[in-house]
C-alpha positions in Angstrom: 55.3 6.3 -26.2 56.2 6.0 -29.9 54.8 8.6 -32.2 52.2 7.5 -34.7 54.4 8.8 -37.7 57.4 6.8 -36.3 55.4 3.7 -35.8 53.8 4.0 -39.3 57.3 4.6 -40.9 58.6 1.4 -39.1 55.6 -0.5 -40.3 56.3 0.5 -43.9 60.0 -0.3 -43.5 59.2 -3.8 -42.3 56.7 -4.4 -45.1 59.3 -3.3 -47.7 61.8 -5.7 -46.1 59.3 -8.4 -46.3 58.7 -7.7 -50.0 62.4 -7.3 -50.8 63.9 -10.3 -48.9 61.1 -12.9 -48.9 58.1 -12.4 -51.2 59.6 -11.0 -54.4 62.5 -13.5 -54.6 59.9 -16.3 -54.0 57.7 -15.0 -56.7 60.2 -14.4 -59.6 60.3 -18.1 -60.6 56.7 -18.4 -60.3 56.0 -15.2 -62.2 58.3 -16.4 -65.0 56.6 -19.8 -65.3 53.2 -18.3 -65.2 54.1 -15.7 -67.8 55.1 -18.4 -70.2 52.3 -20.9 -69.4 49.7 -18.2 -70.1 51.3 -16.9 -73.2 52.3 -13.5 -71.7 49.4 -13.5 -69.4 46.9 -13.7 -72.5 45.4 -16.9 -71.4 45.3 -15.9 -67.6 41.5 -15.9 -67.7 41.5 -19.7 -68.1 43.1 -20.2 -64.9 40.9 -21.5 -62.0 40.8 -19.7 -58.7 42.7 -21.2 -55.8 41.2 -24.4 -54.5 43.2 -25.4 -51.6 42.1 -26.5 -48.2 43.3 -28.1 -44.9 43.0 -31.5 -46.5 45.5 -30.8 -49.4 48.6 -30.2 -47.2 50.0 -31.2 -43.9 50.5 -27.7 -42.6 48.7 -26.5 -39.4 47.3 -23.1 -38.8 45.3 -22.6 -42.0 43.7 -19.3 -42.3 40.7 -18.6 -44.7 41.1 -15.1 -46.0 38.8 -12.9 -48.2 40.6 -10.9 -50.9 39.0 -8.3 -53.3 40.3 -9.2 -56.8 40.5 -6.2 -59.1 39.9 -6.9 -62.8 39.5 -4.8 -65.8 35.7 -5.2 -65.7 34.9 -6.1 -62.1 35.9 -6.5 -58.5 35.3 -9.8 -57.1 35.7 -11.2 -53.6 37.6 -14.5 -53.6 38.5 -16.8 -50.6 41.9 -18.3 -50.2 43.2 -20.9 -47.7 46.6 -19.6 -46.5 49.2 -21.8 -44.8 52.9 -22.0 -44.4 53.3 -24.2 -47.6 50.9 -22.0 -49.7 51.4 -18.4 -48.9 48.7 -15.9 -50.2 51.0 -14.2 -52.7 51.9 -17.5 -54.4 48.3 -18.7 -54.7 47.2 -15.3 -56.1 50.0 -15.1 -58.7 49.1 -18.6 -59.9 45.8 -17.2 -61.0 47.2 -14.0 -62.5 46.6 -11.7 -59.4 49.3 -9.6 -57.7 48.8 -9.0 -53.9 48.8 -5.4 -52.4 50.7 -6.4 -49.4 53.2 -9.2 -48.6 51.3 -10.5 -45.6 47.9 -9.2 -44.4 46.5 -8.4 -47.8 43.1 -7.4 -48.6 43.3 -6.5 -52.4 45.0 -8.3 -55.3 45.1 -6.7 -58.9 45.0 -8.7 -62.2 48.5 -8.6 -63.6 47.1 -7.4 -67.0 45.7 -4.3 -65.1 49.1 -3.7 -63.6 50.8 -4.2 -67.0 48.4 -1.7 -68.5 49.1 0.9 -65.7 52.8 0.3 -66.1 52.6 1.0 -69.9 50.6 4.1 -69.2 53.0 5.6 -66.7 56.0 4.7 -69.0 54.4 7.3 -71.4 54.6 9.9 -68.6 52.6 12.6 -70.4 49.2 12.9 -68.6 47.1 13.1 -71.8 44.8 10.9 -73.9 47.5 10.2 -76.4 49.6 8.4 -73.7 46.6 6.4 -72.5 45.6 5.5 -76.2 49.1 4.4 -77.1 49.5 2.4 -73.9 46.2 0.8 -74.3 46.7 -0.1 -77.9 50.1 -1.6 -77.3 48.6 -3.6 -74.3 45.8 -5.0 -76.4 48.2 -5.8 -79.3 50.4 -8.0 -77.0 47.2 -9.9 -75.9 46.5 -10.5 -79.6 43.7 -7.9 -80.1 43.9 -5.2 -82.7 42.0 -1.9 -82.9 
């Protein structure tokens, strides 16, 4: 029998390969389009949640899936209809959410939250100054000022 750590390692390797060869290459053009359409993600809150269903495409094997969406101010459960022509990652990115996993996801995070965290970790120093500078820069790019 295969050891649990070897099985876990293989699972993570498979997940990375899916991200690297399928999901990320497919999402890059969508990310770019959405970034410009939402003015650098400033207007992402205006985007409607996914409204697909089996009647809107010819695919078979639709799966209704619940995802916890993590925003700055709340965590909200949303429901998406996944099929071959509308993968979960694509649907989520179209509304400004980035999935936590390439296939069997349970959580998606607001791209603005991810951007804030990215800016914070670019500052490296684990102190209030790093957090404050990252937060001010993030808000400035969204058109706000402190």
